[in-house]
C-alpha positions as CSV (number, residue, x, y, z in Angstrom):
1,M,0.0,0.0,0.0
2,K,1.2,3.5,-0.9
3,V,0.7,6.0,1.9
4,V,1.3,9.7,2.4
5,I,2.6,11.4,5.5
6,S,2.7,15.1,5.9
7,S,3.4,17.5,8.7
8,D,4.0,21.1,9.7
9,H,7.3,22.0,11.4
10,A,6.0,20.9,14.9
11,G,5.3,17.4,13.5
12,Y,8.5,17.0,11.5
13,D,10.5,14.8,13.9
14,L,7.5,12.5,14.6
15,K,6.8,12.3,10.8
16,I,10.3,11.0,10.1
17,K,10.0,8.4,12.8
18,V,6.6,7.2,11.6
19,K,7.9,7.1,8.0
20,E,10.8,4.9,9.1
21,H,8.4,2.7,11.0
22,L,6.1,2.3,8.0
23,E,8.9,1.6,5.6
24,K,10.2,-1.2,7.9
25,K,6.7,-2.8,7.7
26,G,6.9,-2.7,3.8
27,Y,4.8,0.4,3.0
28,E,5.8,2.7,0.3
29,V,5.7,6.2,1.9
30,V,5.4,9.6,0.2
31,V,6.7,12.3,2.5
32,L,5.3,15.8,2.2
33,G,5.2,19.0,4.2
34,A,7.9,20.4,6.4
35,V,11.5,19.6,5.5
36,N,12.8,20.3,9.0
37,A,11.6,21.2,12.5
38,S,13.1,24.7,12.7
39,D,11.6,26.6,9.8
40,P,7.9,27.5,10.2
41,Y,5.6,25.4,7.9
42,S,1.9,25.8,7.7
43,W,-0.3,22.9,8.9
44,V,-2.8,24.2,6.3
45,E,-0.4,23.6,3.4
46,A,0.8,20.3,4.9
47,G,-2.9,19.1,5.1
48,Q,-3.6,20.3,1.5
49,L,-0.6,18.4,0.1
50,L,-1.7,15.2,1.9
51,S,-5.3,15.6,0.8
52,D,-4.3,16.2,-2.8
53,A,-2.2,13.0,-2.8
54,I,-5.2,10.9,-1.7
55,I,-7.9,12.6,-3.8
56,S,-5.7,12.2,-6.9
57,G,-5.4,8.4,-6.2
58,E,-1.6,8.6,-5.8
59,C,-1.9,7.3,-2.2
60,E,-4.5,5.2,-0.5
61,R,-4.2,6.4,3.1
62,G,-2.4,9.1,5.0
63,I,-1.0,10.2,8.3
64,A,-1.3,13.9,9.2
65,I,0.8,15.5,12.0
66,C,1.0,18.9,13.5
67,G,1.6,20.2,17.0
68,T,-1.9,19.2,18.3
69,G,-3.3,17.4,15.3
70,I,-6.2,19.8,15.4
71,G,-5.3,22.2,12.6
72,I,-4.2,19.6,10.1
73,S,-7.2,17.4,10.7
74,L,-9.5,20.5,10.1
75,T,-7.7,21.1,6.8
76,V,-8.1,17.5,5.6
77,N,-11.7,17.3,6.6
78,K,-12.4,20.3,4.3
79,Y,-11.9,18.0,1.3
80,K,-15.0,16.3,-0.1
81,G,-14.7,12.5,0.2
82,L,-12.0,12.5,2.9
83,R,-12.5,11.4,6.5
84,C,-9.6,12.4,8.8
85,A,-9.8,11.2,12.4
86,L,-7.8,13.0,15.1
87,C,-6.8,10.3,17.5
88,T,-4.9,10.2,20.8
89,N,-4.8,6.5,21.5
90,E,-4.7,3.1,19.8
91,F,-8.4,2.4,20.5
92,M,-9.5,5.6,18.7
93,A,-7.2,4.7,15.7
94,R,-8.8,1.2,15.5
95,M,-12.3,2.6,15.7
96,C,-11.7,5.3,13.1
97,R,-11.0,2.5,10.6
98,Q,-13.6,-0.1,11.7
99,H,-16.5,2.3,12.2
100,N,-15.7,5.4,10.2
101,N,-13.7,4.1,7.3
102,A,-11.2,7.0,7.8
103,Q,-8.6,7.3,5.2
104,V,-6.4,9.7,7.2
105,L,-5.1,9.4,10.8
106,A,-4.2,12.7,12.4
107,M,-2.1,13.1,15.6
108,G,-0.4,15.8,17.6
109,A,3.3,15.6,18.0
110,R,3.1,17.6,21.2
111,V,0.2,15.5,22.5
112,V,1.3,11.8,22.0
113,G,4.6,10.2,22.7
114,L,6.4,8.1,20.1
115,G,5.2,4.7,21.5
116,V,1.6,5.8,21.4
117,A,2.0,7.3,18.0
118,L,3.5,4.1,16.5
119,S,0.8,1.9,18.2
120,M,-1.9,4.2,16.6
121,V,-0.2,3.9,13.2
122,D,-0.1,0.1,13.5
123,A,-3.8,-0.1,14.6
124,F,-4.8,2.3,11.7
125,F,-3.2,0.1,9.1
126,E,-4.2,-3.3,10.6
127,E,-7.9,-2.5,10.7
128,E,-10.5,-2.7,8.0
129,F,-13.9,-1.0,7.7
130,L,-16.5,-3.3,9.2
131,G,-19.3,-2.0,6.9
132,E,-22.9,-3.1,7.7
133,R,-24.5,-0.8,10.3
134,H,-21.4,1.5,10.1
135,A,-21.8,1.8,6.4
136,V,-25.2,3.3,6.9
137,R,-23.6,6.1,9.0
138,V,-20.7,6.7,6.6
139,N,-23.1,6.8,3.7
140,A,-25.2,9.4,5.6
141,L,-22.1,11.5,6.0
142,I,-21.3,11.2,2.3
143,E,-24.9,12.3,1.5
144,Q,-24.3,15.3,3.8
145,E,-21.2,16.2,1.9
146,E,-23.1,16.0,-1.4
147,R,-25.7,18.4,0.0
148,F,-23.5,20.9,1.7
149,F,-20.1,20.9,0.0
150,K,-20.3,23.3,-2.9
């Protein structure tokens, strides 16, 4: 699976560690966003680059990282058809795949430690969407997008 990971400057160090972790597991990883932790880089731009990579079909899923995860998740969720879940623990990462069919996992580099971050990443990529009753809700969300996204 080809995945994209993008961050602002606050998420840069965690982004590199997550990238290395995913590559060791055999994923092809596209890295976007900040190129270091010292030069300011917008979470808006980082989220836009990630979203474009998924919307275009270049990548199937993504990991979005900023200081808190809030800003970058807001950016990704502005894209029609994308579901980005801001998670702070492994259980949330599992549920966002099983129940919400999220394509993007967002996290805050200043909120979660490396161990929690990597366990969330593993959970996010291990789980599949359960469908059935959950598909009804996801389809309702898609209908809402069709109605309100102009």
